[in-house]
C-alpha positions in Angstrom: -186.9 147.8 -107.6 -189.4 149.7 -105.4 -193.0 148.4 -105.5 -195.9 150.2 -103.9 -199.1 148.4 -103.3 -202.4 150.2 -102.8 -205.8 148.8 -101.6 -209.0 149.9 -100.3 -209.7 149.8 -96.5 -212.3 147.0 -96.3 -212.0 146.0 -92.6 -210.7 142.8 -91.3 -209.9 141.2 -94.9 -208.3 144.5 -96.1 -206.1 144.6 -92.9 -204.9 141.0 -93.3 -204.0 141.6 -96.9 -202.1 144.8 -96.0 -200.2 143.2 -93.3 -199.1 140.3 -95.6 -198.0 142.8 -98.4 -196.2 145.0 -95.8 -193.9 142.1 -95.1 -192.9 141.7 -98.8 -193.1 145.2 -100.3 -191.3 148.5 -99.7 -194.6 150.5 -99.5 -198.1 149.7 -98.8 -201.0 152.2 -98.7 -204.5 151.6 -97.2 -206.9 154.1 -98.8 -210.4 155.1 -97.8 -212.8 153.5 -100.5 -214.5 156.9 -100.9 -211.2 158.5 -102.2 -211.0 155.9 -104.8 -214.6 156.3 -105.8 -214.3 160.1 -106.1 -211.1 159.8 -108.1 -213.0 157.5 -110.5 -215.7 160.2 -110.9 -213.1 162.7 -111.7 -211.9 160.3 -114.4 -215.4 160.0 -115.8 -215.3 156.3 -115.1 -218.0 154.4 -117.0 -216.9 150.7 -116.4 -217.5 148.7 -113.3 -215.7 145.4 -112.9 -213.0 143.7 -110.8 -210.4 144.4 -113.5 -211.7 148.0 -114.0 -211.5 148.5 -110.2 -208.0 147.1 -110.0 -206.8 149.5 -112.8 -208.6 152.4 -111.1 -206.7 151.8 -107.7 -203.5 151.4 -109.6 -204.0 154.7 -111.4 -205.0 156.4 -108.1 -201.8 155.0 -106.5 -199.7 156.3 -109.4 -201.2 159.7 -109.6 -201.8 160.5 -106.0 -198.9 158.7 -104.3 -200.8 158.1 -101.1 -198.7 157.9 -97.9 -197.3 154.6 -96.6 -199.5 152.7 -94.2 -198.0 151.3 -91.0 -199.2 148.0 -89.6 -200.8 148.0 -86.2 -199.2 146.8 -83.2 -199.4 143.2 -82.1 -202.1 143.9 -79.6 -204.3 146.0 -82.0 -203.8 143.3 -84.8 -205.7 140.7 -82.8 -208.5 139.9 -85.2 -210.3 138.0 -82.4 -211.0 141.2 -80.4 -212.4 142.9 -83.4 -214.4 140.0 -84.5 -215.9 139.4 -80.9 -216.7 143.1 -80.6 -218.5 143.2 -83.8 -220.5 140.1 -83.1 -221.5 141.7 -79.9 -222.6 144.7 -81.8 -224.7 142.5 -84.1 -226.4 140.8 -81.2 -227.2 144.2 -79.6 -228.8 145.2 -82.9 -230.9 142.0 -82.8 -232.0 142.8 -79.3 -233.2 146.2 -80.2 -235.2 144.9 -83.1 -236.8 142.1 -81.0 -237.8 144.6 -78.3 -239.3 146.8 -81.0 -241.2 143.8 -82.3 -242.4 143.0 -78.8 -243.9 146.4 -78.4 -245.8 145.9 -81.7 -246.9 142.3 -81.1 -250.2 141.6 -79.7 -250.7 137.9 -80.1 -250.0 135.9 -76.9 -248.0 133.1 -78.6 -245.9 135.6 -80.6 -245.2 137.8 -77.5 -244.0 134.6 -75.6 -241.7 133.6 -78.4 -240.2 137.1 -78.6 -239.7 137.2 -75.0 -237.8 133.8 -75.1 -235.6 135.1 -77.8 -234.9 138.4 -75.9 -233.9 136.4 -72.8 -231.6 134.3 -74.9 -230.0 137.3 -76.6 -229.6 139.1 -73.3 -227.7 136.0 -72.0 -225.4 135.7 -75.0 -224.7 139.4 -75.0 -223.5 139.3 -71.2 -221.3 136.3 -72.0 -219.7 138.0 -75.0 -219.1 141.2 -73.1 -217.4 139.2 -70.3 -215.3 137.3 -72.9 -214.3 140.7 -74.6 -213.3 142.2 -71.3 -211.3 139.2 -70.3 -209.6 139.2 -73.7 -208.5 142.8 -73.2 -207.5 142.3 -69.7 -205.1 139.5 -70.6 -203.3 141.7 -73.0 -201.0 144.2 -71.3 -201.2 146.8 -74.0 -205.0 146.6 -74.5 -205.4 146.6 -70.6 -203.4 149.9 -70.4 -205.4 151.4 -73.3 -208.7 150.4 -71.5 -207.5 152.0 -68.2 -206.7 155.2 -70.1 -210.0 155.3 -72.0 -212.1 154.8 -68.8 -210.3 157.7 -67.2 -212.3 159.9 -69.7 -215.7 160.8 -68.3 -218.4 159.1 -70.4 -216.5 156.0 -71.4 -217.1 152.9 -69.3 -215.5 149.4 -69.5 -218.0 148.0 -72.0 -217.9 150.9 -74.4 -214.1 151.2 -73.9 -213.6 147.6 -74.8 -215.6 148.1 -78.1 -213.7 151.3 -78.9 -210.4 149.5 -78.5 -211.5 146.8 -81.0 -211.9 149.5 -83.7 -209.1 151.9 -82.9 -206.4 152.0 -85.6 -202.7 152.4 -84.9 -202.4 156.1 -83.8 -198.9 156.3 -85.4 -200.8 156.7 -88.7 -202.4 159.8 -87.6 -200.2 163.0 -86.8 -203.2 164.8 -85.1 -206.5 164.0 -83.4 -208.3 165.4 -86.4 -206.9 162.5 -88.6 -208.3 160.0 -86.2 -211.7 161.9 -86.2 -211.6 161.8 -90.1 -210.9 158.0 -89.9 -214.1 157.6 -87.9 -216.0 159.8 -90.2 -217.1 162.3 -87.5 -215.6 165.4 -88.9 -218.0 167.9 -90.5 -218.4 168.5 -94.2 -218.8 172.1 -95.4 -221.9 172.7 -97.7 -222.9 176.0 -99.1 -225.6 176.7 -101.8 -226.3 179.9 -103.5 -225.3 183.3 -102.3 -227.2 183.5 -99.0 -224.1 182.6 -97.0 -225.9 180.0 -95.0 -224.0 176.7 -94.7 -224.5 173.2 -93.5 -221.9 171.1 -91.8 -223.3 167.5 -91.5 -221.0 164.7 -90.3 -219.0 163.2 -93.2 -219.7 159.6 -92.2 -216.8 158.8 -94.6 -215.0 156.4 -92.2 -215.3 153.5 -89.8 -218.9 153.1 -89.1 -218.3 150.7 -86.2 -216.2 153.2 -84.4 -218.8 155.9 -84.8 -221.4 153.4 -83.5 -219.4 152.7 -80.3 -219.0 156.5 -79.7 -222.6 157.3 -79.7 -223.7 156.4 -76.2 -220.4 157.5 -74.7 -220.9 160.9 -76.3 -224.4 161.2 -74.7 -222.9 160.4 -71.3 -220.1 162.8 -71.7 -222.5 165.6 -72.4 -223.7 165.1 -68.9 -220.6 164.0 -66.9 -217.4 165.2 -68.8 -216.7 168.9 -67.9 -215.2 169.7 -71.2 -217.9 168.0 -73.3 -220.7 169.4 -71.2 -219.4 172.9 -71.6 -218.9 172.4 -75.3 -222.5 171.0 -75.7 -223.9 173.9 -73.8 -222.3 176.4 -76.1 -223.7 174.5 -79.2 -227.1 174.4 -77.7 -227.0 178.1 -77.0 -226.3 178.5 -80.7 -229.4 176.7 -81.6 -227.8 173.5 -82.8 -230.0 170.4 -83.1 -229.5 167.7 -80.5 -228.2 165.1 -83.1 -225.7 167.7 -84.4 -224.4 168.3 -80.8 -224.0 164.6 -80.2 -222.0 164.3 -83.4 -219.8 167.2 -82.3 -219.3 165.6 -78.9 -218.3 162.4 -80.7 -215.6 164.5 -82.5 -214.4 166.0 -79.3 -214.1 162.6 -77.6 -212.0 161.2 -80.3 -209.6 164.2 -80.0 -209.6 163.6 -76.2 -209.0 159.8 -76.8 -206.1 160.7 -79.2 -204.4 162.9 -76.7 -204.7 160.5 -73.7 -203.4 157.6 -75.8 -200.6 159.6 -77.4 -199.2 160.9 -74.2 -200.2 157.8 -72.2 -201.7 159.9 -69.4 -205.1 159.6 -67.8 -207.7 162.3 -68.7 -207.4 165.5 -66.8 -210.3 167.8 -67.3 -208.4 170.7 -65.7 -205.4 170.3 -68.1 -206.4 173.2 -70.4 -207.0 175.5 -67.4 -203.6 174.6 -66.0 -201.9 175.0 -69.4 -203.4 178.5 -69.8 -202.2 179.6 -66.3 -198.6 178.5 -67.0 -198.5 179.8 -70.6 
């Protein structure tokens, strides 16, 4: 008897359950929670409880027949890498907030305490960054992935290490657009009325941590990556706001990341030009 299990993608806990189920069942599907929510809205759902949620997911699985999920490779399944990177992200957030408080504080005793905390956080962040880099370096697959990522102009070792911690198994995505959708950086099409004017904000229906790790590399790529720099210039000439341009560059970076990792070749900014000449 063939049994399919379906569950919402909820990060580390969801991945662990999915891996366990994959060992014992014929098919496992890991679905974006928003897809389940929208399906419930279509069913005019009124109840909200654990049992009702379970019935809704089961109904979604039966009606929609979501595709099978493939477990990540051994290197990508290392929960320690993801946990360490997320803890690092939390401390960086704390550091930003403390620096903001320092700017607003006028009391001498308060400023001294904040400065001490900032110093402590800075040391802890440096320590965790070194640990994460060492963890990745000691794993052959992750080490190779980091070398490929850092060949892309705009991605350094620190940001590359954090991107690796959140990258899913690319075998689950037939195209780079699928990876971009997973991160929630693909645009959503909005149109209201008959004016013909549309808005295409970032969907944000995906991995928020991966989006966060792409923000600063995108800003750097706008300056130093030839492909991204040219793309950003075109968008600016069209009058696009800066934040929209950054989101588009994040999308572009994920497509580049997908191509580099899929083909296991370093980034070549001249690839498209070479391909056009030989076409």
